[in-house]
N, C-alpha and C positions, 0 to 999 in steps of 0.2 A: 495394425503396419510393422511391418520388420524394422529391424531399427536402423538400417543402410536401404529401406526403399526410398523412394523420390517420394518427398512431401507434397508435390506438384499433384494438383487432380490434373484431370481430361480437359483441356481447352482452358486451363487457368491464364491470367497472364500476369508480367511483373506488375510488381506495383509500380507505377510510376512516379515524379518526383514530384510535388509539389509546389503549382506557381503560385506566387505572389497574390494572382489575381484570384486563385481557386481557392485556396489556402484559405479555412475557416477560420473563423475568429475565437483564441481560446482566451481572450483576455478579461472576458466577461464570463462571471459563475452561475450557482444559485441558489368501570371498577377496577380495583388495583390490586395485583396478584403477585405474589414473589416467583420469581424467575431463576431459571439457573442461566446458562450458556445460550447467546443469542440465537433463536432458531434462524438456517436457512433456506429458503426457497428451491425446491424443485431438483432433480436430481438427485446423484449418488453420494452421502458424504463421502468426502476424498481426506478433507482433515477438523479435525475435534481437539483443539486445545483447552487445555480443565485447568483453573487454579494453577499459571504461569507466572512462578517468583523468578528474576534473576535479581540477584546482588554483586556488587565486587567491593572486597576488602581492601581500602588504601592503607599505603605503610609510609608513614613519618620518614625523616632521615632514620639508618640504621637498622630499620625494620618493624619498629615500633606499632603498632595496629593505629591508625589515624579515625578510622570511623568506617560505617558499612552505608556503601552508597547504593539508595534502593529505587533499582531503574524501572523495574517490572515488579506491580505488586498485586497479584490474588487475577489474571487475569483470564478470563472464560470467554471462548466464540469458536464456531463454527462453517465450515464452507465448503462447497458440495461443490460436483465437478459440471465445470461451464460457468462455474458463476467467479465475478470477478469483485472480494470489497475490498473497497478503499481504505485505511487508517490515516487520519489527519489530526493534527496536533502541531502546536508551537515546537519551536527548537527546546529540548530538551526533555518532552513529554515522555520518549522512552519506545519511539516509534521503531527504528532502528538495531536498539537493542531485542524488542519484539520478534524482528524477523529473525533474527541471529542464534536467538535462542530457537526460530523453529527449525533451523536448519542444525542446530547444536553447533553451533562458531561461538560461543561456548554454551555447554548444555547449562539449562535450567536449573537454579539450586532447589526449586519443588516443580512440583505440578503433572502433568502429563502431558504430549505431544503426540497422540494418535493420528499420525497419516495410515493412510489405506489400509485400518487395522489393526495397525502396528503402533505398540509404543517404542518413541524415538530415543525416551530420557534412561540413559543408562547402555545402551548400545556402545559394542567395543566398535573404533575406528577399521574394524575389518566387518565388522556385520552393519556399518550402517553403510559402506562402499555401495553396495546394489542398490539400497532407498536413493541415493543422490543421482541416479539416472534419471528418477519421476522426480527430485525438486532440486530446481535451480534457482540461480538467483542473478539478476541485471543491476548492479551497482550502478550507484550516482554518476560518479567520475570516471566515464569510461577510458580515460587515457593512463588512471595511475589500476585498471584492473588488466588493460593489456600489456603483452609483455612487447619490449618498443624494440628488442632486437629482432624479433621474428616477423614474417609476412602473413596479409592477413591469411590465404588459407594457410598457414601453420595450427595459428591461432585457433580459428574453426574448429582445424582436424584434432587439435588435440585433446580433447576429451574421448573420442575414438580412439586413438591411440593407448590413451589412459586406462582402458575397457579392454583394450586389445581385441577392437570388431574389426572384422571387414578385412578385404586383400588394400592392399596401397591403390589399387584403380578401381575399388568401390571408394575407397574412404573421400579417393580424388573426387568423383561424381558426386558421394553427400553435398560435398562439400561445394561445389560450382551449383546445386540445386537448390544448396540453404542461401548461398547468397543473393541468388536471383528471387529467391522468394523473397529476401527482404530489400531489393529493389537496388542490387549493388552488380554490375557487370565484369562478372569473376575474370575475367581475360584484362580491363581494366584495374581493377586493383586486388586482385588476387594474390600478387606480388609484390603491392603496397607493404608499408610499416605502418603502427600505427600515427608518427607525426606528419603522415603526407595527408592524412585524413581531416577530414572537418569534422568538428563535433557531433551531429548529428550523422555522416557516415559511420564515426566512431562506434557511436550509440548501435547503430545498428550491426553491424558486428558483433559488437558483445549481444547481444540480440539472440545471432545466427547461432555465437557458440552455446547461450543456454539451449536453443533447441535442436542443437546436434541430435542429443540423447533420445529426442521425440518423450519430453518430462508430464507429467502432468500437471503440476505446477508450480507457476516461476512466482519469484519474489521479486515484485519491483521495489525496490530501496531508494526511491526520486528520480527515477530514472532519464528527468526531460527537466529536471531543476536548475543546472547550469548549461541549458540550450537556448536560444534565442527563441520569441514565441510562433515564427513560421519552421523551424525545425521541432519547435515541440508539437506544432497539430502534425506534423507527417510522423514522430514517433508515434503520435498515439493513435493515429489512424491506423501505421502499421498493427501497431498492438492488438487495435481491433478485429483488423482484418483476420488477425492470424488465429485469433480465440473464433471467431466465426468459421471460420476452415479446419482447425485440428482441435476444433472443441478442447480449447487451453483453460487450465482456470492461473487465479491471477490474484495474490497479497498485495493491494496498488499501494503505497506509502508514501505520502504528501503532505507541505504542509500547506500548499495552494490549496482551497477547497473549490475555485473555479474550476481546476483539471480534476480534480474526483470527481469533481459530479457528471463530468463528461463519460468516464470509462467506469463508472462504478454500480452494482446491483447494490450495492448496500453498502452503510458507512460506518466506522465505527469512531467514534471522540475518544480520545487520550490528552491526560491531564496529570503530568507528574508521576508518570507509570501506569496509570489507572482507567477503567474503562470509563466514561462521564456518559455517553449515552451510545446504543447502538440501533441499528433499523434501516428501512427501503431510502434508499438516494431520494425517493419525491416525500417524503415523510420528514426526511430530516433537515432537507433543505423548506419546507413547506410550513413545516408544523414541531421547529426545537422547543426539546421537553428542556434540558438545561441549559441555564445561565451561562456557562464556558459558549456554549454549544450557538446559543445567539450570538453571544461576542462575537463567537469569529464570524458571523454569517455576516456581520453587521461591518467589519472590519473591508472587507468585500467593493471597492470602491464602483461605482455608479456612473452611468455616461449618461443616465436622463437627469437634463441639468432641473427639471422642477421635482425631483425627491427632495423633500422635507427633511429636515435634521435628524442628526441618527435620537433615540429613545435613549435617555438616558440608563435605563435599567437594562442597558445594552454593552454597556462601558464597563472595562475593568480597571483598575488602577492598580501600581504594581509592578512588583516584579517578581516572575516564578520563584518558588521557594526553593532550598537546596534539596536535591533527595537524600543527601545524610541526612537530614534533620527538617522532617516533612510535618506538615500540621498535622493534630491530632484531630479525630474525625475524618470529617471530608477534608480534602486535599485541599479544594478549589472555596473556601469559608475566608480564607485572609484576603480574597479577592473579588467575592461577589457580593452582591447589590442586597440578595436576599434570605442572607446569612443568619441566624440566631443562634440561641445556645446552644438547642439541639444538633446543629452540627457541629461545633466541636465536642460534644459529650460522644456521639453513635457517628461512626460510620454509614453512609449509604451502601444498600448494595442494588445490585441491577431489578429493575422491576419493571415488570409488564405494563402498559396504559395503553387501554381496547388491545385492539387485533392490528396483526398485519407482523408481527414482531419485533414491534419497539419499545424496546428496552430502555430505561433511564436510569442512574447510580445519586436519586436527589430526593430529599428531606421533604423539600416546597417548588415540586418542579411547574414550571410556567404554564400552563395547562395541559389535560388530558382528553377533552374532544375538541370536533371540530370548531371551525370559529375564528374570524379572528380575536386574535387575545395579545396578554403580552409577548407571547412568544410566537406572533404570526409572522410571516413573512413581510408585512406593513410594518413591524420595526426591527427588521435585518436587515433590510433594504432592495428594492427592484431587481440588484442584480441579480440575489441571490434564487430567484422563482423564474425569473424572464429572460436566462441564457440562452443563448441559441446553442444545438447539440454541437460539440465538436467530430462527434464518434457516432455514427447513423447507425442504429444497426434494423 
């Protein structure tokens, strides 16, 4: 499809606004071999991240070196065409830094980011420009990512102007088709400015701007965390509709596991800059293998009044250690109820347990086989397994 071709298929309908009665509930969620990057199911390999490291040197007053912040440490994963990979973890785990490192803003200190067969690390700004047409990002706060002085139409058309694509008439038609696709009337919203939009409308504009160049991959950095529940449902359903119609791939970053479950094919769990666990969404939520994943699932509120108390093995205590001085060995060991001496002496590597691409970095995983165990949904709470689907596929 050409860059300025309409993205609407024959007979396609403009996405309707979701009424409160029709809005889905998004408040509820839910033999060992060494392995390298977590494999992605089906489709053509689109993104291959290998041993990515991102560090930042902190400076004291006067310019003296104050330490090195280890934001992302030795992270590897794959993403295939048409797939959504969810990245979860608490605040400070390195999720957003990982996304920015993928788009080279700034480039990582070590590792490789291979996008469509080309390693992006080390490319000059001029060489990165054509790559960014296929690699776009939607930020957490739409109002800070949109120019407050520009109209909606100008904001969405900006990438086309930056790349010198199409005539003014073709750009105008392209902007109109994109606004219709994300559920905004071009006549009613095209001349508005960001301050005249609601949070959900502003995020739809940000999504339209990210799509205007027809990218292959969109990185969504907590795109709904600042929105209310109803608007979250609208935006999530919009993202899924666009993926199914246009064949997009997403790297979806969030700290809310309930939301990630609804939109992801696979889920990767991060803690203090490292991957703890990665695998198919059904396996992660029904049979978590890492104690940290179990704790995150147990933190999801359950609407079942008969649900039992939280398993003591799913409770973690204390604060997240500083990335300036992370613990030796396993970085989760200072808060892990299963930690032993080996955890302090040796850093665990991602390894496959069973089949299906379910990988975990833990010396003492919760379970490696089927059945109800310490890592089963019974321990993580019923919300993790019985959540209604927000996005239907």
